[in-house]
Every structure is written in structure tokens, then in C-alpha cells.
C-alpha positions, -999 to +999 in steps of 0.1 A: +000+001+003+012+034-008+022+055+022-003+082+010-029+055+012-017+043+045-018+078+061-054+082+043-067+055+057-053+060+095-072+095+092-103+079+082-104+054+110-097+080+133-123+104+116-149+076+120-138+068+154-145+108+161-176+105+148-191+078+167-175+094+200-193+129+186-227+108+179-225+099+216-218+132+229-249+143+215-273+121+226-255+129+261-261+165+256-291+161+257-294+154+295-261+170+303-239+194+288-208+191+313-212+155+303-206+162+268-178+187+272-158+157+289-171+132+257-155+157+232-120+159+254-121+124+259-126+119+218-095+144+213-074+124+239-086+090+221-072+101+185-034+116+205-034+081+223-040+062+186-005+088+178-019+111+158+001+135+183+008+165+156-015+188+139-008+202+101-034+231+094-036+242+057-040+278+052-057+289+021-039+321+018-068+343+004-082+310-013-112+293+002-117+256+012-154+258+009-170+267-028-200+280-013-202+319-011-219+317+023-196+301+038-161+311+036-134+280+055-098+293+051-080+266+071-081+234+074-067+214+101-055+177+102-037+153+129-012+129+119+012+108+136+050+116+145+076+117+117+048+107+092+037+123+061+006+145+059-022+143+032-018+162-004-052+184-007-067+173-036-057+140-030-083+111-038-066+080-020-091+047-030-120+037-012-123+075+000-154+080-027-160+112-034-149+130-004-115+144-002-094+138+028-084+178+024-099+196-004-082+219-028-089+257-021-100+280-050-089+315-055-107+338-084-086+354-105-051+333-093-031+300-099-023+277-075+016+272-071+023+249-045+023+245-011+053+261+017+060+255+049+056+285+072+080+284+105+089+314+126+118+316+152+123+330+185+127+365+171+095+363+148+108+361+118+094+340+094+111+315+066+093+294+041+103+263+018+082+240-007+067+217+011+071+180-008+045+157+003+066+124-010+094+128+014+088+156+040+076+141+072+057+159+104+079+164+134+058+190+154+026+211+147+030+228+113+013+253+087+012+247+054+002+279+038-008+280-003+012+301-027-008+316-057-001+336-090-021+360-101-035+352-134-026+374-162-059+397-163-072+425-184-089+449-163-123+463-180-128+499-160-140+533-166-135+565-153-171+582-141-169+615-123-129+615-121-136+579-099-121+549-116-145+519-117-132+485-126-161+463-141-146+429-148-114+411-153-107+388-184-080+362-183-054+369-209-022+356-227+005+378-235+007+390-265-025+379-282-052+400-302-085+404-285-101+430-310-129+395-313-134+394-278-152+428-280-161+434-314-181+413-339-173+417-376-189+436-405-203+416-434-172+420-451-151+408-421-139+438-411-138+455-379-159+489-380-153+490-343-190+512-335-210+507-307-233+486-324-206+463-332-197+457-298-204+422-287-234+416-260-212+401-233-198+438-231-228+459-240-240+465-200-206+471-177-219+471-139-204+487-110-228+480-076-265+489-085-252+511-116-253+500-154-232+518-179-233+510-212-200+512-233-195+536-268-157+525-273-124+518-256-093+531-252-059+527-235-045+554-211-004+563-205+011+571-173+007+607-184-036+605-185-033+605-227-061+583-244-053+556-274-083+548-290-081+508-291-079+497-328-079+459-343-042+469-345-033+478-311-056+452-294-027+432-280-020+421-246+015+434-234+040+409-235+056+417-204+027+424-182+008+403-157-020+425-158-031+458-178-065+480-182-084+484-210-111+518-206-145+523-215-162+555-227-195+549-208-233+562-205-245+556-173-278+535-178-287+505-204-287+522-239-298+508-270-276+522-301-305+530-326-296+526-365-321+519-393-312+481-391-333+481-354-357+510-366-383+489-369-386+475-332-380+507-323-411+519-299-414+550-276-419+539-241-419+561-208-384+544-201-363+549-232-326+553-233-313+557-269-283+567-285-287+575-325-260+559-342-274+573-382-304+590-392-334+569-395-366+561-413-397+546-395-421+548-426-449+556-404-481+574-420-515+583-410-545+577-432-577+590-419-596+572-441-583+537-441-597+507-420-566+490-405-541+515-393-506+511-400-477+514-373-479+540-349-464+552-316-485+557-284-483+592-268-468+589-236-483+603-201-444+613-189-409+603-199-385+595-177-358+583-204-328+600-223-324+600-261-290+611-276-299+626-309-264+631-322-271+657-346-294+630-364-331+626-376-359+609-367-379+607-396-417+598-406-432+590-374-470+585-365-475+589-328-516+581-318-533+601-289-566+585-284-590+601-255-614+580-235-637+585-202-609+577-181-582+601-196-569+618-161-546+645-176-559+674-196-525+683-211-520+666-243-484+660-263-463+635-273-438+630-244-463+642-216-445+654-182-410+658-196-388+644-166-365+629-190-339+646-216-343+646-254-307+663-269-294+669-302-320+653-325-341+667-355-380+653-359-391+655-394-429+645-408-436+640-376-475+639-373-494+641-332-528+629-338-551+637-307-584+619-313-616+602-300-641+577-310-664+594-334-693+576-319-681+579-281-705+604-248-695+638-251-665+641-234-664+673-204-635+696-200-609+712-226-575+697-235-546+717-237-527+703-268-491+707-279-468+687-297-438+677-276-445+676-236-477+690-216-451+704-188-415+696-172-404+680-139-370+689-124-341+684-147-364+677-176-357+692-213-355+698-253-323+704-255-311+716-298-338+695-311-352+705-344-383+705-358-389+700-398-423+692-412-441+685-376-477+686-375-503+682-351-537+667-362-569+669-343-593+640-351-627+640-342-637+670-324-672+670-337-696+649-347-727+659-367-720+692-358-717+685-321-685+690-303-670+658-290-644+677-270-628+708-264-590+719-273-568+743-268-538+751-288-506+760-270-496+783-297-483+811-268-457+784-267-449+778-306-474+746-300-437+728-287-453+728-251-481+731-230-460+749-205-431+765-217-396+753-201-367+778-200-344+751-202-355+740-238-340+749-267-361+737-300-363+753-332-391+749-362-426+750-369-458+734-361-482+730-383-520+727-373-545+705-391-580+702-377-614+693-384-603+658-394-631+628-394-620+595-390-645+567-383-623+537-378-596+553-352-595+536-322 
């Protein structure tokens, strides 16, 4: 029998004996705790009496013997006989089944190298040497400590409001080009390195409770100079064990908007869009059509952010159909503006306020504007241009009788029901009144 196996059987035997004693202890403890304490002492003495007189403490040194995140086990202690070998963590002797005598510790971001014997002299000075589990023998109580080496990693970070945030770590091989880790290729197989080609795994970078959307990546030198990441310089340094790649980020979870995904684009109260090009939604409103085309629904409020980046959203139909349960008499596309729309042109946008022509007349007067009804704190339209945009009033009357009353916000150029000093909007709003539509709903 191998020495290790013999040692393992000795330890297993001792543990079985200890288990039996502890079982008896548990029953005895139901009647007398003091007797239980004595039994534990007797069990320990039994192990020592069997010749297992030395303790070996395995120190995970930043690692963990227990893979459960809820429980950390940084040390494990076993007893061995004098001048005997000790078990190597992770070694499975014959007959041990699925249970390690001592499990191998794990440490995230590190590679295990070896175990070292830790000795301290009378002055407290520490000396170490690598432990050989096949040759070295235990002649006193000892501590064996895990020695680790940091993995070669690439940190993905961002500087937000002057504070550096580390989002994740990726294990790398020195000298390798990693551009394909971050970006997909265009149809011709080349890398364009635009935000919409960033791979899904990196579209959302988290730090605590906050989420950030990357726009691009760059290297940062010791002088704080940025070098944009390219397909050529996306190479892990040959002589480094760690490096940091920085991301330009937006706070929040944004959708990159292109013509390719325009068909799926729907305005919602929490839309976060970042336009990469002009988009044409292809909507149109036909008051005589039985079956209506695609449209957006007007909002009661908007909390999101739309960055236009100088681009245009064109050919949009926004429908706002009133009902008897309506609670707000201020009507517009975005409703109460609590978010931001920035650097964007709206072209051929038609906002339609309507009511069923067969409905019971509504009481009250509806104040109507194109963009917003009112503004919350921080809500604004900045550098927004309007081209050929229209407010269409539908079914305000039926058979000569008024179904609902409305008032256009002409004093605010029909942009907003209640004006905002923080908003900058240019362009004219056209008004189309007296439209009848039997089929709108």
C-alpha cells in the first residue's frame, strides 16, 4: 500500500472513531452538557492516544476550501502521527469515494503553485520552503500555506466623474490580439469598432447597483493620454501580468439606434436611445384607412434619455386616443417631461389627438402641444429641431356637435403646453383641424 494511502486510511479510521464518539456525545448532551464537554475532550484524547499527536494546519492564503459563497473556510486542520507524511490537498486515495480528505482551495483570479512550510523563529522572523508531500515528514505541529500566482488579466474599467471603476477581469495570454473578444465583424469581415458592433457580453457593464453602456474603448498611458482601441493595438503586452482597458460609457442601459433596428423601436416612458445614424420609421397616418399602420403611442410622462448626436428621426406617427377615463387634460407626445432629448431632428412627425366619433362627449378642455405637456426637474429638450411636424385634431366634432374641446398651445409655438426655459427647440408646428376618422381607436 502506498504511504499516502496508508496515511489516508489512518486518518479515515480516526475520523470514524471521532464520529462515533461525537454521536454518543450528542445523545448524552440531551441530559447533561457537562458530560458532553468531557466526551469531546475524551474523543480528542483518543485520537492523540492512537498516535496522531501533531496538527497540520492548511492555510488557503486568500483562497477558500468551501466553494459555497455563503461559507468561507480559510483553514483546515488534520492530525497525523509523528514522523509521518501528511495528506496533499485534493488527493483522492482509493476507497475515499467522492470526499477529499482535504479539499483543494480555490482563489478567484489566481493560479495555485504549491504549498509552503511556514516556520517562525524565536524573534518572530518567518521562513518558508516548498513542502514535498512525498518526502517531507511531520515531526511537530506545522502550518502549510498555499502559494498563488496572479492570473494574467485584463481589467475593464471606466473613469466616471473622476473616479475609476473596475467592471470585470478577463484572463489573457501575453502577445495575443483580443479585438474579437470585444467586437463583431462587419459583413465583409472587417472591424468597424462602432458601438453597435460591441459584443453582447460587454453591452452592459455593471458596478454596484449602477449599469453603464460602453461607447468605445481606449488605452490610458502614465501621463493620462488616451489612445483609442484599434484592431491593431488590441494586443496584450508581452511583459505584463495585468493591464487595464478603459471604456467610454453612458450611465444607464442604452439601445444603440440604427436603421437596422428601427422597425423594432417603440417609444416608452423609460426609453434610453443613442442614435448612430439617421433613421426612417416609415410611419404614415391615413384617416380613411380601415386598418391603420404602425405608430407610437403618446406618453403620459417620459423618464428616459434620447441622444440624437445630430441625427434625424423621420416619418413618425404618434397616436393619442382620448377616453372617458383620461386623467390628464394636457396632451402631447412625451407628456410630463422628466427626461432628456438632446441634439435631435424630428422630421415628418404627425401627432394625432383623437376620440371615437361614436363616443359620449367629453367634458373639459384639452390643452394640446406637440412635444411636452409640462416639465419635471431636469426635464429638457436641448438642440431639438422640427421639420414638417404636424398636430392633427381628429373627431373633435360629430354631426355638428362637439365631442371634445381643445386649445392649442400657440403661445408656446405649440411645442409645450407649459413652457420650459431649459429647452431649446426650433422649427414650426403645422396644425390640421376638422379631420374625421370613423376607424381610429
